[in-house]
VEXFILO-225673 format. One line per field, with one value per residue (C-alpha): x, y, z; residue number from 1; residue in three letters. Coordinates in steps of 0.001 Angstrom, whole numbers, plus 500000, padded with zeros to 6 digits. Example, Ala and Ser with C-alpha at 12.3 -4.5 7.8 and 13.67 -1.06 7.14 Angstrom:
<rs>
c1: (512300 / 513670)
c2: (495500 / 498940)
c3: (507800 / 507140)
i: (1 / 2)
aa: (ALA / SER)
</rs>
This chain:
<rs>
c1: (500000 / 501388 / 501912 / 499264 / 496739 / 497344 / 496898 / 493560 / 492325 / 493366 / 491571 / 488430 / 488485 / 489423 / 486691 / 484061 / 486045 / 485187 / 481941 / 483786 / 485376 / 482050 / 480356 / 483074 / 482589 / 478840 / 479237 / 481847 / 479801 / 476291 / 475610 / 477612 / 475513 / 471868 / 470994 / 470454 / 473886 / 475535 / 473962 / 475021 / 478627 / 478741 / 477242 / 479557 / 482561 / 481438 / 480887 / 484098 / 486057 / 484453 / 485249 / 488892 / 489328 / 487645 / 489733 / 492959 / 491828 / 491201 / 494555 / 496499 / 494621 / 495193 / 498871 / 499446 / 497638 / 499650 / 502906 / 502152 / 501179 / 504363 / 506375 / 504533 / 505219 / 508863 / 509182 / 507542 / 510039 / 507655 / 507573 / 505402 / 501831 / 499021 / 497084 / 493540 / 492013 / 488264 / 486580 / 482963 / 480262 / 480588 / 484371 / 487551 / 488034 / 491675 / 492587 / 496018 / 496723 / 499919 / 501689 / 503268 / 503583 / 502749 / 504284 / 504798 / 501111 / 500203 / 503112 / 502291 / 498607 / 499430 / 501886 / 499379 / 496536 / 498869 / 500018 / 496451 / 495291 / 498170 / 497608 / 495995 / 493514 / 492018 / 488732 / 488170 / 488795 / 485738 / 487250 / 490607 / 490798 / 494053 / 494469 / 497475 / 497571 / 499813 / 500001 / 499193 / 496798 / 494552 / 493734 / 490539 / 489113 / 490019 / 488406 / 485093 / 485234 / 486112 / 483344 / 480788 / 482136 / 482141 / 478538 / 477427 / 479083 / 477537 / 474077 / 474534 / 475605 / 472709 / 470250 / 471698 / 471480 / 467818 / 467060 / 468784 / 466956 / 463567 / 464138)
c2: (500000 / 503355 / 506164 / 508333 / 505522 / 504975 / 508701 / 508643 / 505668 / 507392 / 510599 / 508617 / 507032 / 510196 / 512350 / 510405 / 510756 / 514463 / 513557 / 512814 / 516291 / 517853 / 516073 / 517387 / 520902 / 520616 / 519509 / 522204 / 525135 / 523893 / 526233 / 529186 / 529987 / 529596 / 526042 / 526920 / 528566 / 525575 / 523285 / 525614 / 525726 / 521936 / 521236 / 523873 / 522068 / 518684 / 520038 / 522068 / 518978 / 516921 / 519628 / 519827 / 516038 / 515834 / 518717 / 517070 / 513761 / 515466 / 517288 / 514079 / 512257 / 514973 / 515379 / 511650 / 511538 / 514456 / 512945 / 509633 / 511319 / 513423 / 510235 / 508525 / 511448 / 511515 / 507797 / 508437 / 511224 / 514193 / 516922 / 519726 / 519162 / 520795 / 518728 / 519157 / 517018 / 517571 / 516285 / 515426 / 513528 / 510591 / 510429 / 512071 / 513252 / 513499 / 515658 / 515861 / 518454 / 517390 / 520346 / 519553 / 515818 / 514918 / 511454 / 510853 / 511381 / 507691 / 506606 / 509314 / 508344 / 504680 / 505509 / 507766 / 505244 / 502477 / 504611 / 505435 / 501810 / 500679 / 503476 / 502787 / 505606 / 504004 / 503275 / 507031 / 507801 / 507764 / 509282 / 510141 / 512558 / 513153 / 515728 / 516846 / 520625 / 522919 / 525675 / 526144 / 528911 / 526248 / 524741 / 526802 / 525732 / 522099 / 522350 / 523394 / 520530 / 517985 / 519318 / 518658 / 515127 / 514485 / 515646 / 513563 / 510476 / 511181 / 511558 / 508349 / 506401 / 507859 / 506836 / 503308 / 503158 / 504154 / 501619 / 498829 / 499865 / 499711 / 496159)
c3: (500000 / 499000 / 501470 / 499800 / 499831 / 503549 / 504161 / 502289 / 504334 / 507571 / 506525 / 505674 / 509141 / 511043 / 509539 / 511472 / 514680 / 514622 / 516363 / 519627 / 519992 / 518988 / 521906 / 524224 / 522802 / 523313 / 526936 / 527639 / 526311 / 527049 / 529975 / 528665 / 525598 / 524693 / 523677 / 519989 / 519779 / 521430 / 518818 / 515968 / 517220 / 517635 / 514197 / 512689 / 514169 / 512790 / 509271 / 509392 / 510427 / 507621 / 505063 / 506190 / 505978 / 502556 / 501199 / 502336 / 500821 / 497466 / 497608 / 498305 / 495559 / 492943 / 493847 / 493455 / 490101 / 488704 / 490007 / 488281 / 484996 / 485034 / 485537 / 482680 / 480339 / 481378 / 480587 / 477208 / 476516 / 476560 / 479195 / 477836 / 479032 / 480996 / 483529 / 484710 / 487447 / 487840 / 490954 / 490242 / 492108 / 489726 / 490107 / 488920 / 485358 / 484330 / 481370 / 479858 / 477190 / 475414 / 473817 / 470430 / 471067 / 467444 / 466771 / 470489 / 471313 / 470938 / 473146 / 475692 / 475753 / 476224 / 478998 / 480793 / 480587 / 481788 / 484706 / 485739 / 485436 / 487677 / 490220 / 493566 / 492850 / 489712 / 491508 / 491859 / 488155 / 485898 / 482728 / 481198 / 478306 / 476420 / 473637 / 471583 / 471022 / 468996 / 471633 / 475270 / 474202 / 472606 / 476019 / 476530 / 473180 / 473849 / 477289 / 475776 / 473274 / 475982 / 478251 / 475516 / 475002 / 478746 / 479214 / 476234 / 477772 / 481171 / 479645 / 477663 / 480780 / 482780 / 480054 / 479986 / 483785 / 483721 / 480978 / 482909 / 486079 / 484324 / 483028)
i: (1 / 2 / 3 / 4 / 5 / 6 / 7 / 8 / 9 / 10 / 11 / 12 / 13 / 14 / 15 / 16 / 17 / 18 / 19 / 20 / 21 / 22 / 23 / 24 / 25 / 26 / 27 / 28 / 29 / 30 / 31 / 32 / 33 / 34 / 35 / 36 / 37 / 38 / 39 / 40 / 41 / 42 / 43 / 44 / 45 / 46 / 47 / 48 / 49 / 50 / 51 / 52 / 53 / 54 / 55 / 56 / 57 / 58 / 59 / 60 / 61 / 62 / 63 / 64 / 65 / 66 / 67 / 68 / 69 / 70 / 71 / 72 / 73 / 74 / 75 / 76 / 77 / 78 / 79 / 80 / 81 / 82 / 83 / 84 / 85 / 86 / 87 / 88 / 89 / 90 / 91 / 92 / 93 / 94 / 95 / 96 / 97 / 98 / 99 / 100 / 101 / 102 / 103 / 104 / 105 / 106 / 107 / 108 / 109 / 110 / 111 / 112 / 113 / 114 / 115 / 116 / 117 / 118 / 119 / 120 / 121 / 122 / 123 / 124 / 125 / 126 / 127 / 128 / 129 / 130 / 131 / 132 / 133 / 134 / 135 / 136 / 137 / 138 / 139 / 140 / 141 / 142 / 143 / 144 / 145 / 146 / 147 / 148 / 149 / 150 / 151 / 152 / 153 / 154 / 155 / 156 / 157 / 158 / 159 / 160 / 161 / 162 / 163 / 164 / 165 / 166 / 167)
aa: (MET / GLU / ARG / SER / GLU / ARG / LYS / ILE / LYS / ILE / LEU / GLU / ALA / ILE / ARG / TRP / MET / GLY / ILE / LEU / PRO / SER / ILE / ILE / ILE / TYR / LEU / ALA / ILE / ASN / GLY / LEU / PHE / PRO / ASN / TRP / LEU / THR / VAL / VAL / ILE / THR / VAL / GLY / PHE / VAL / PHE / GLY / PHE / LEU / ILE / ILE / CYS / ASN / SER / GLU / LYS / LYS / ARG / VAL / LEU / CYS / ASP / ASP / ILE / VAL / LYS / ASP / ILE / ARG / GLY / ALA / LEU / LYS / ARG / ALA / GLY / HIS / LYS / ASP / ALA / VAL / PHE / GLU / VAL / LYS / LEU / MET / LYS / ILE / GLY / ILE / VAL / ILE / ARG / VAL / TYR / LEU / ILE / ARG / ALA / ARG / GLN / LYS / SER / ALA / ILE / CYS / SER / LYS / SER / ILE / VAL / SER / SER / ILE / SER / LYS / GLY / TRP / TYR / LYS / ARG / TYR / VAL / CYS / ALA / THR / GLN / ILE / VAL / ASP / LEU / ASP / ASN / GLU / SER / ASP / VAL / LYS / GLU / ALA / GLN / LEU / MET / LEU / ASN / GLU / ASP / LEU / TRP / ALA / ASP / ILE / ARG / LYS / LYS / ALA / ARG / LYS / GLY / ARG / GLU / ASN / LYS / ASN / LYS)
</rs>
């Protein structure tokens, strides 16, 4: 098990342990403030703790994904790329914009997909999109095109899911 994976598992377990300090906070301030304010402070602590743990989990996950993709591109012999890691409800969407890869684009794509499929985080990834661009300034245009493709795929999967559910 990788260090990052262990950290994610620890964060997933710890986030629910925030309930214990919130109970202590509630008991400590129960007589000092009105009851409604005590409840608001306690609930605020629980949600704040959950948000902090989830944010750290996402940061560790994204850092590890980018590190692996950089390594894959380095092995393929290409360094110039822009990465985008989108966190969505359905999972993570990884986008790699290769800059002037041309003949190397197939090798780079294969290396990236291989790296992601071997990564411990593959269960979180729902889509990987790789595009070869001439300039870094073309990223915005490519983003719009990839967004349309992504939404079309999501709609198609949702339709299939509903059809399978109705059978």
